[in-house]
Phi, psi and omega in degrees: 000138174239130178238130178224156178221145178219143179231135169233190185299335187244342188208161173245131178235128177240131183234130178237126181232143172224169178244036183281211186274350181085175179249128176296125182305321180298325182287336182292338185246013179244180185296340179286350184247036180300332178297317178293316178300316180297322177300316179296318180295319179293320177298315179297319179301325180271006178084011182250199178210158176229134177242133179236122178239134183211143176230132180306127179077359184237000176101186186222145173236128176242124180235121180250128176238128180232138177288150180260002181263000000 
């Protein structure tokens, strides 16, 4: 797992990457993935966004960006 954080004048970005098995695309949109849905809802509530990229067998990247204002 690699975790990085960056701050600029307007935002905080946190990125978490792994080289695991990835997330099955079908699971990201069903009831078993409420954790992923909740992360997105919390990011939006704070005015930010979350991006999740995953490839089967190649791992997952989660990137959270939040405004600092």
